[in-house]
C-alpha positions, 0 to 999 in steps of 0.5 A: 210690331216686330222690327223688320230686317230684310234677311238677304238670301245668300248670294242675292245682293242686288236689289231689283225692286225697292219701295220707299215709304209706300202709301196707298189710300182709297177714297170713296164717299168721303171715307178714306181707307189706308191700304198701305201705311208707309212700306219700306222693302227690298226685293233681290234679283233672283230670289223667290219671294212669297207675300202673305197676309190675311184678307184686308191686310194690304197684301194685294195692294202691295203686290199691285204696286210693285208690279206697276198695276196701280199707282201709290198715293205717296212714296216710291216704287223703284224697279232697277232704280227707276221710279215707276210713278214717274214713267209716262204711260208709254214708258210704263207699258214698255216696262211691263212688256219687257221686264215683268211677266204676270200670272193671275189666279183666273188665268186671263187667257183669250178664249178664242185663241189657241195656246200658241196664239195666247203665248205669242200675243205679247211677243207681237206687241214687243215687235218679234217677227212671226217666225221668231214668235212661233219658235219661242212660243213652242219652246215655252209651251214645251217648257211647261209640258204643253207642246202637243196642245199648242192648237187647243183653245182654253175651253179644251183644256183643264184649269191646270193646263190653262195655268201652264199656258199662262205661265208660258205667256208670262215668259213671252218676252223673257222677263226678269221678274214674274209676279204671280197672284194666287197661282194655285188658288183655283187648282186641286192639290196635285195640279197646284204642286205641278205649277209650283214645280214649274215656278221653282224651275224658272227661278232656279234654272233661268234666274227669274225673280219670282214674287207670289201673293199667296195663301198657299203654305206649300209656297214656303217649301220653295220660296227664299223669303216670306214677307208677312203684311198686316194692317198695311205694313210689313209685320215681319220678314223671314227666310224659309228656314226660319218659318214653321208651318203650324196647323195652317198658320205661319209661325216663327220669329222674324229675322 
């Protein structure tokens, strides 16, 4: 296995997420499966990071761990130097609500709600007034190009439009971190490219730290770094300019 160096992007020095000896073991019928085998990593404020790896590599588990969506068997996940595993359920809910936005492959929109209602629901939980929530919701829908579709429900929108609504919703409480789980997987090429441009703009213009678990090699055109996971460990870390895309595979030396 290659020695991993964290390859800090230029002008990005503050660590926003850190994992220390992170392990996750799943047990079923007395059979243990090691999904993560002791991962040390650092993710920097304001960077665009892609997490890649083959099926069963531990990529999705790592993604869920750093987003507070699952608990480690051992080791630590530190977000702004706070150990997520030590938080109470209420504290963890507050962290997810205020600091982290989530974008999922399946959109996860509430079907009976309009686009605006989907976007403003997290704001309600955060205590924003109805008028302020509506104003921010319309601003976010405008940001993703859907201001004129605010009254449409998911069934009345295409997959790309639904993902745009999901992106707007993920920004509802102005998070500093966006976690994106295969955000282009269910979209055609052109629509996927539009979604990538929106994410790139959020990162570049608003300084949001974006972390994508993906198989989409187009992500390499816009990410700052790539973390490649294999067999429950980080196999290599590379900056964008150190990675080559060759015949559908990711090549290049680890940094």
